[in-house]
Phi, psi and omega in degrees: 000124183278165176297326178295319178298314180298316181294333182286342181224065188296330181289331182273114187281337175200163182224128178293126179227132181224066186298144177088354179260148175266156175303325179295314176304315183292320179296320178294318181298319179280332184284327183301308179293333177296315179289319183294330185259005185271353179061034177236131181289147181305326182283359174270354180272127178263332185215152161241128178245126180241148178212157176194155177277323182259186180300140181251343181173179180293159184301328184279350190255117174284084187301327181298327178284331174296320178291318177303313181301319182288326186263324187239356186068226180265010180286137175069211183214179182215151175212163179242136180256136179241098176218027179050227190295338180273355186299323182298308180292321179295331178293327177294321178297314178298320180300317180297325180283329183282325186280157178220148175056237181265019183274169184218160176225137174253132180248127176242151180215139182199148171213145173220121186254016182290347180280348184220187182275100184292344181260009185301320183280321182285335185292319186239349188235010179067022181269207187248142173280134183287129180258148175269117183201150174227154178212163176212145179221136175258122176254110186213194186286342179210161183165189183275351181220152179238135176281116181270327183185168181210163177206156178211157179206162182208158172233074185299340178293344179276351187294324186299330181296340182264005179276130181268302179197191183260017177277066186293344183272354183257144175285129183269112177289163182296332177300319179285322178299324181298327177293316178296318179301313180298317180293317182295318180289325179292334183277354181291142178243173177301324180290320182288325176293319177297323178293322177299311181297319178296323179298311180295318179298320180296317179298319179296314182293323177296320178294317179296317179295319180297324181276346185070037184240135176269151181310319180295343180278347180284124180265336180218128175250122183246098177270175177289170172301143179202137181297317183255349186089351180266151004272015188286328174300313180299317181294319179301317181292316185285327181274334182095039181255152179286131177262131180254109176293330179296316178294321178300314179294325177302316179296319181294339179274355184234346186092179183286116190268354170050238187293345182255008186299317184289318178296318180296321180293322177296321176297317179300315180295321179293319179297327179277001181060034180270346180267102180241162181306129181095349177297147179239123185245129174252120179251142178227146177218146179232150175249095189052225173251029188255323181209162179216143175232140177225151182214143177248127177247144170247125180282120183277326180204157176295124184283157172272147179241125181237115178255119181222118183055245185262356188245132173251125183247135177245124184210000000 
């Protein structure tokens, strides 16, 4: 990491980097202990759902099935979700809807930016440096947490600002993405920012209503990675949710965690022994300024934390 890279992202104290690894390798590495420690037999899994913000493999390769084969063998089926930064949390929602009875779904998420300039957006546009990280979550009949409710909202009219050109067949490097990022953020107006905040608030309120939970009952609010903490600080204050400075600082110590931000935050809370029986966790994820997903979890029991080599498992 050069001095220029560090200077380009002064708020971010460090960035997770795993050069030479593929997202599939990373997803398998994080997924194996998740499946092994969930106390669910492989033949009880109906689906594997994989997601990532960046490229996951060559166009000809169904990477999600490669992960399925490594984690579940020939049990169930696999699919890939494309919702950029919100894909990780949304995959948990899809898993809950897909599974039935005593069945289970494993969700994996991974990104590796070592193939391109991970600081392209933070260097010139005040954005976030891309971090290399993978996560896995098992959504099944039992575990340390229960999904109480979910909500989502979108502003699809904002999508066009993120379109670069019609070269759909070419891989877009971060240098080109940074140009699109600068243009999209520069085009924001007071009305579009207000619509973004309203969109996230609507997803949060729908999740709380679906769960039958009032804001004061939420013990932990888990927003996405953010350089300044905004607009999530504002939303926490206006909705009446607890703001965690520790989680905010945790993100700044790892870089932009994208599809794995919510899973990483839950691990952080578990390591701090903050997840106790009866705790209520509200998680939120956004896809640019285009969509938002929110989910409410109820902690059934204090989870165990197992750190082995590069992977920390909460179960």
